[in-house]
N, C-alpha and C positions, 0 to 999 in steps of 0.2 A: 504494500500500500504506500509506503513512504516513497518508493521509487516512482510509482505512478503519479503521486502528488507532485514530486519534483519535475517530472517530465511534462506534466499537464499544466503546470503553472503558467498562467497567461494565455494558454491555448483555448480557442473557442471551437466548438462543434456546432456549426451553424451559428446560433445565437447564444448557446449555453456554455458556461464554464463547467469544467469537470472537477468536482471536489471529491475527496475520499472520506470515508467514515470507517477508520480502522477499528479492529476489535479492541475493547478495553479489558475484557476478561473472558475466559472460557470457563464454563461451569459444567460439571458432570453431576447428575443427580438421578439415582435409580435407573441407571442405564441410558438416560437421555443426556444429550450434550447441547448446551446453549452457548451462543456467542452474544455477549453483551456489547453494545455500541452506544455512542451518545445519541440522544433523541434528535432527529432532524424534522424540520417542518415540511414533511413530504410523505408520499406514499410510494410503494413499489410500482415500477413502471407498468407491470402487467395489470395491477389493480387499477391504475389510471386508465389504461386502455379499456378495461371492462366498464369503468364508470362512463367514459366517453361514448361507448357503444350501447350501454344499457340504462343508465340513469336518465329518467325522463327530462330533467332540467338541463342535461348536458348533451343529449342526442342532437338537438337542433344546432347547438354551438359546433358540435363535431361535424355535422353535415355542412354547415356554412363555411367553416374555417379549415376543416381537415385536420383537426387536432391530433387524431390518431396517427395520421400519416406523418405529421410533423414530429411527433414523439418517436415514432419508429425510425424515421430518418436520422434524428439526432443520435439515438442509441446505436443504430447501425454504423454511423460514421465513427462514433467513439470506439465501438468494438473493433472496427477495421483498423483504426489507428493503434489501439492496444495490441492487436495481433501483429501489426507490422513492427512493433517495438519489443516483442516477446520472443524469446528463444523457442524454436519449434518444440523442444522437449517439454516446455511448460505450457503449451497451448491448451491442454485439457483443463488447467487451472482457470483459464479465462471463462470457460463455460460455467464455472461455479460463482462468478461475480454477478452481482445483481445491481440494477439501477433504481434510484429513487428520484422522483420528480417533485418539485415544490408544489405544495397543495395547502389550501386553507381548510384545515380539518373540521373546524366548527361549521362552516357553511357548505362543506363538501364541494369546493370549487377549485379549479386549477389556478395557480398563481402565474398567469401569463400576461404578456403585453400583446396588443394587436394594433398594427398600423397599416399603412397602404401596402407595405411589402408582405403582410400576412401576420400570422401569430408567431410569437417568439417565447422561448423558455429561457430564463436567465441562468438557471443553475440545475445541474444534474449531479447527484451523489452516486458514487460507486461503493459497494460494500461487498 
């Protein structure tokens, strides 16, 4: 994570900066393993896609702005960049990384900007 953070510093993927959310602690309890990380103001990118496609108050926004395509494009660009900087022997580890997108949890709304160029996401976390 530290290496990704250094390499991504100042880099933008479309409109988003890539931030990392490294593990703070690993906990094993009754055969289960948990990774504790700092809380971010966002949701998993797959959950965001589900919200854009299924939540009644977000479906119209998605239809008009293509929020799902925007989010998929940003994460695809970030994954491609990460793969290009990763030793082929460690590529499998990339599959385990997940992305989180900024989200207003109380209102269940994405935290995006919209202008003439279209929607933009300012930050994406990788964990």
